[in-house]
N, C-alpha and C positions, 0 to 999 in steps of 0.2 A: 370300404366304397356305400355299401348300402348305408350305411350310418351318415354317411357324409350328405348322403343325398336326402336323405331325411332330416338331417335339421339342415340345406342350404332350402329344400322344402319349407318348411316350415317356415324359415326368416324370411323368403320371397312372400312368403301368404301372408305374415305380417304386415311387410311393406305396402302388398296391395290393399289392405283397408286401411291404410292409415289416408291423415284429411289433406289434402291440400285447393288451394284454391279453384273454385270453380268459373270456367269461363263459359262464352259462349260460342257456341260451333256456329263455325264458317256454314253461311247460304247453302242449303241444297238446292240441285235443283226439282223440282216441281214437275211429273207429266200427267197429264190428264187424259191423252189416247193413246190410243195407236200407234200401228207401224202403219209405213206405204203398203202396198201391194208384195203377198208372201213368196208369190214368184223371185219378184226382184231379191229376197233373203235370201233365197236358196241359190241364184246366180253369185251373188257376193259370197256364199259357204264356197260357195263351188270353186273359186279365186284362191285357194287355199288347198294348199295336197295334204293329205294324212302322212303323217312319218310316224311309225312305233320308234320308240325308244326304247334299244334294248340290247343287251351288254350279253358274253360267257359268260354267264352264270357260276359255270363247271369251273372257271379260274379265281370265283369267289371263299373263303375260308366260311368254316360255318359260322365263328362268331360274325365276320363280316356280312352275312346274310341276318344273322337278328340286330344288327345295327342301320342297314338300307333303312325296312319300313318305318324305323323310327325319327331317321335324319328323312324321310318324305314328309311326313307328320308332324316337323317342326316346319319343314318349307313350306307346306301347303297352308298354315298361321298367314304368309303373308300374302296370300290371295285377299282375303279379308281385309289385311291393314290398306293394300294398298287398293283396292275399290274404294276404298272410306278419300283416300288420298286424291283419287283422281276423278272421284266423282262425289262420292258421299252414300246415300243409304243404299245398299244394292238392292234389298229384297223390296223396299218400296217401289222401287223403280220394274222387277221380275213380274215382282205381281201384277200389275196394267196390263199384262202380256200371256194371251191367251195363244196365238203360233208360234209354236215350237221354232220353225224355221228365225224367227226374230229372237224369240229367247236366245238360239246356238250364237249366231253373231250381237249379242249383246255381252254375251260369255266371253264370244272369242275378243273380243274391242275391253272389256270389262269398262263397257261403257254404253250412250247410245250414240256414241263419235265414229265415222268407220277412220280408224286409224292410219289405213292405206291411200284414203282419198281428203286428205288436208285436214282430218278432225272435221267433216262435215257434218250435219245431225243427220240421220236417216229415220229417227222418228218424227212424228206431227209433236209440234209445238215444243219441241226442244230448240233449247236456246243455244249460242254459239257459244262452244268449248271455250271457257273460261282461262288465257293463260295461267292466270297461276293459278290452276286445276282447283286442286279443294285446300289448299295451304294456306289462304289470307281469304280476309271475309270480304264477299264480293259489292260489298261499297268501296272499299278501298282503293284509294288511288296511288299512283306510282310516287308523286309529288307525298303523301302525308308519311308514306312509308318513309323514305326518301330523310323529311324533317324530326320524324319524329326519334327521340335518345333513347333505344330501347337493348338493353344486354339482349344478347344473343340473337338476333333478328334474321342476322346472316346466317346465323348458323343451318350447319347439314340439316339439323337433327330438331329443329323445332315448327308448330305453326304457328301464326300467327291470328291473333283472335282478338274477339272485342270482351271488356270487363260490361258489367253491370251500368256502368258511368260510359259505355260505349268509347273508353281509353284503350288502344291498340295494348296488346300482350304478345307472351310468348308463353305457350306449351308445351315441354319438351312429350316427343315421340315416347318415351319411357313413361313417363304420366298417363295421355293420351289412351295409351292404348295396354296397359298392366296386365287386363287381365291375360289378353291372349298372348306376349310376350312372356308373363310366366308361365303358360306352358311350355310356347317354343324353347325354352331356357331349359323344362326342365328336359324336355323330350332329347335335346340335346346332352344333357348330362348325363340322360338315361346308353344311352348310344356310347358316350364316354363309357362306360362299366365295361363296355364289350373291345373296348379297341385296346389293340398289342406296341402298334403303333407310336412312341411317345412326344415325337413333333404334333401327330394329329389330336394325341388326348388333350396336349397344355391345352391346345388351339380351343378342343370342342369348349372343353369348362372358362378359356377364358371368352371364349364369344358369348355362352350360356351367359356370362356378368353380365360384359357390353351390356346386351337387348335388352337391359334394365336399370344401368345406367346412362347411355347416351355416348362411352367412350368408350372408339372403338379400336383407338392407338395403340394398346396391349394388346390387343389380338390382330389385329393388322401385321403389327409386329413379328406374330406368331406364326400366322397363318403363308407370311415370306420365310418364318423358320425349316418349315415342313419340307422333308428332299425324298423321304423313304416310301412316305403312304401311297396306299392304292384306290383308296377310297377319301375324294375330298368334296367339302360339302359348302358352299355360297350361301350367306344368309345375312338379314342386315338391309336398313338404308340403305343404297352406295349410289347409284347412279342418277344426275340429275335434268333428266330430259325431258320429267313430265312438269317443271316448273319452267313456263318457258313466259313469264312474266320477267325473272332477275336468276332465272338457274341457278339460286341457290337451296332449295331445297332438294334434301334424297328421299327416295323412291323405297318402298321395301320389295325386295325379289329374292328371289333366290333357287338355286343350281344343284342336286344331287350328281356327281359325277364317279363314274369308275376309270381309273388312270390307265393305258394302254404304255404296258412299262416299255415295251419294244420298241416302241415309236419313238419314246421319247426319250430314249437312250441317245438314237439321232441327231436329235432335235437338241442335245444341253451346248454340245461346246457352240454354238450359232453366239451364244451371248457372247464370250469373250470380247468379238468384236465389237464390240458398243461403244468402245472409247475411242477408237481409230474411226468408227463412222460417225460418230460425232463432233470428233476432230474436224472431218472431211466437207463435215453437209456443204451445200452452195451456196454462204450463206455468213455476211460479217462477223469478224470473230467475235463483237462481245454479244453477239445472240447465240451463238455455242460455248460460252461461256461456262456453265453447268457441267460439272463431270455426272454423268450418267451410274448409276447400281450396277454391280457385274456381280452383285450374288441375285442375280434374278433368274429363275426357273423356264425353260421352255419346256412342255409337255404337253400330248395328244392326251386326250379325254374319250371315252363316251358316255353324251350327257343323257343320263335314265328319269329324268323329272326336271321341270322346270316350274317358274311360280310369280305370281306378281308382276313387276315391271317388267320382269327378262321374255313373260309369257305373252305381250302383247305385242301387234303390230308383225314389225319383221324382226325375226328374230334370231336372236347374234349368234352368230358360228362359230366366234371366239372370245377370250375375255380378259381384260387387261388392267387387273387389282394389285395393290391395294390405291385408292383414287387419294386418300393421303397425300401430299408432297412434301412431308415429314420423313415419312416411311418410303416416298421415292426415293427422296434425294441421298436417304442413308442408303437404305435395300437393294431398292430398284422397286420393279414391280415381277409378278407370277402372269405368263399367258400361257395360256388355257387353252389348246385349239381343240373346239368339238368334234371332230374326225367321223364319229357318226351322221353328223347333222350335215356336216359340212358336204358328205359324198351327198345327201340325199339332197340338197338344194342344189350342189351340182346337177345330178342324172336328173331330175326335174322341171327344173327350170332354166340355169342357165347354159345347157348345150341346146335345150328348144331354143331359148333367145338367140343364140350364135349362129345356130342355123337359118332364123330369120331375117335377122340384119346385116350378121357382118360376111360381109364379099363373100363367094363362096370358095377362090382359091389363097384365101386365109383361112379359113376355118378348122385346116388338120393343125393349125396353130393353137387350137380350144384345146387343153390338156388338164389331168385333175391336179396333174402335179405342181402345173403351174397356180391353179387356183390356191392350192393351199398354199404354197408360197406366198404368194401376194396377201394373202388373209393373215399366216402366221407373223410377218414380215408389218404386214399393218400395227398388230399389236406389239411389238417389238418399238415401231417407229414411236409410241404413246412416249415411252422412255428417252425418246432424242428429243430436240431441240431446249426453248427453257421453259419457266416452274413457274420465274418471277418476272416482273419486269424488270428493263435495265432505267427506269427512269425515277423509281419509288414510288410507282402508283400501283405496288404491292404485288398480290399475286395474277398471273394470266388468268386463272379463272373469275375470280371476282371483281377482272376489269373489263373483262370483257360481256361478263351478264347475261342477257339471257343467248347472246351469239356466242359465247364461250365454247358450248357443244359442240355445233355445227363446222365451228372454224378448226375444233384438235380433231375432230372426225377427219377431217379435210387433210389437214400434217399427216393423220397418221397413212394414211389412201397414199399420197404424193410422195413421203419419207419409205415408204415400204416398199414403194417399184422403186426408189433408185437406192436403197439398201439392197436391193435385190440387184439391181444392174449392179453397184458393187461388189458382192461375192461370187457372182458370175467371174467378171474379171480377175478374182482372184482366184477362178477356180474352186471354191467351198461351194460351190451351187453348180449343178450340169443341169445342162440343158441347154436349147437357143433362146436367146434374147425376145428371141421374136411370137413364141411360146405366151412368155409372161407379159407383151404389150399387150397381145390378140386379146388375152381372156382377162386381162384389168381393163381392156375397152370393153369386154360385154358382161362387164360384170359391174360399171358404170349405166348401163341400162338397166341394171336388174333392181340398182341400188335405188336408182331416179324413181322407178317404181314407187319407192317404199314415202314421196310424197312431200309436201312442204311443212309436215307437221313431224316431221322426221327427222333430227339432226343429222342423220347419217344420206338421208335424202336430199338436202339443202348442199350437202357438201357434195355431192354428187353432179349435181345440176350445175353449180361453180365449176365444179372442174370442166365440164362435159361442153359448158361454153365459152371456158377459158382457153383450152384445149384448141375448141373451133377456129376462136380467133386466130391462135398460133398456126394454123395449118396441120394440127396433128394428125385430122381426116377428114373427109370430102365426103358427103354422101352421093352416090352413083343416081343415077336416071332408074333401076331398077327396086330403090328403096332400100339398096343396101350401101353399110358401110366400106371405107379402104382406109388402111391404117399409112400413113409417112412415117416410117417406123422413127425416122431421122431429125425429125419433127416435131416429134413425139419424145424424144427421149430431152429436146431442149424446151419444150412446154414442162414437162414433169420438172426439171431443174428448175427453172422460172416461178413457175409457183409455187417450190419450195420456199424459194429465198423469199416472195410474198408473204406469203402464212408466216415467215419464223419471225420477220420481220416484225410484221402488225403486229403478232403475238407479245414479241418483246419490246414494242412500246406499249402496251397496252390501248391501241387507240381504235377506241371504241367505235366514233365516229366515219371514219375509213372502213371499220368490217361493217357495221351499218348499210356505211355505201354500197359492198362489194357483195352484198348480201341480196340486197334489193335489187343491184342493177345483174349480176349473176347467178344469185338462190332461181330462178326461175324454168319452166320448162316452155321453150319455144314452141311456136305452133308445129311446125313442121316436126320437131323429135315427137309432140302429144299424138298425130296423128300416124306417125307409126307403134308409137305403143299402143294405141289403140287396136294395132294390128295384130299385138300380142293375144289382147282379150277376145278379139273375135280369131282366133286361136286355138284360145283355151287355155293359152301357156298359166301355169299358177304363177298370183304372187307373190304369193311367200306361202307356209308349212302350218297347218297344225300339228298337233301333238296326239296319239294314245299313249300313254303315259302310267304310269303307277305299278304297285304288286302285283296286280292280277297279270300283265301285258309281262312282267318281267317271269314269273313265272316262279314266285320267290316261296 
């Protein structure tokens, strides 16, 4: 194995030194002054609860303990790549800031825009965040992009830049970030040398190669084939939330995870119900004609490291990957429930929110089991519905452009609850249906706080306003909310039908209208959310993580 590593490393070094067409970098943001009041920065940091990412290291083998630091080193590299994608030159920005709280808040947000406050700038002389982040030239218009006949312009893995003549060109991620990706690739290969699980070894070697050629299909497929691995790593350009101009470009991120083998065994059988649940979706048959893959995995993990896009704003508590529609239709997806982070958010955020905004007589229905199930089936629900439009407009993702992520998250939320209700009727899930609906309602308040710059935040705003119109809940004179469980179920079915239809039709105009009309926070709701701030209820979490926290 060592000889193979040496040969591969030499090969990659040769590639990294090869000539390639030079291109102008996207215009960078320029900072000239420091921040607003330092005390305000301290208050903003206080909106994040600190959580240590740990696991029971006694359950790790000696080889796994050697592998994890290498995986963390690989994943850490995604931080620098994401910094460039979202902002530009991190060091140039931080050098202008002397106040520690301001520097810390910049690090939390990967830039000078508050991700949980609609990406508003919190430094003086900083412009509004570009919808295209740093993926496109700042002087490029939508019309120019759409008119240009440029191969790979809508690829997940390219920057759009200008050459010396001012013409738009594409530059692949593997070309732009060659030195950094070479290091990450080498760390993955070194980690593979300690792996005993064949599936994980094959995946790590394939992912190491994919980082250097921007072709992730094979490594995504091999990731789906893993079944018995105890350690997992998600790494590379994955989600497209950062590109709010078109929703085309993926952002670099990473997770290092340790599987909870006992919990995972309990969850495995739910995947077998996907075809039946797809068939019974509350929408016309043509919008559910695709058959979801049944090789999907449903597992529980302890997260021990987050980086890049995953580490910004509202931290994810579950993962549904891969995003490649070809792999999804052939093999399904893997759903990873990040149990330790989920528990932390439930204890530190969801319960305090419920105690403030849910009517006292219904608070007994706020349970961790319901929160876990709702979150889990949100991820499963990504596999339901339709991936390709029914009218020849291509994939749903490309047809709905910058709104695709928000609508997809909205679909997963409401269909996740639909799946829970169906499985309760079948006796496959235990508990009171009111637990799941009440916890779902409290989760809307939690996620709306992510703001209009976050796909999950927009999805929850749409659902809040839609459910309100349907009478699914009422606001009481004491400022709490009471759920009408019968109307809640009706609203769930109606919104499921609407979203699935909009996706199947690839109807960008109708989705744009829905987002503009319902993807907003009403004045009364904003006042209620302000109460949560006054009570010092955290908006989200930040992590203490790494080898020192794990005590490896």
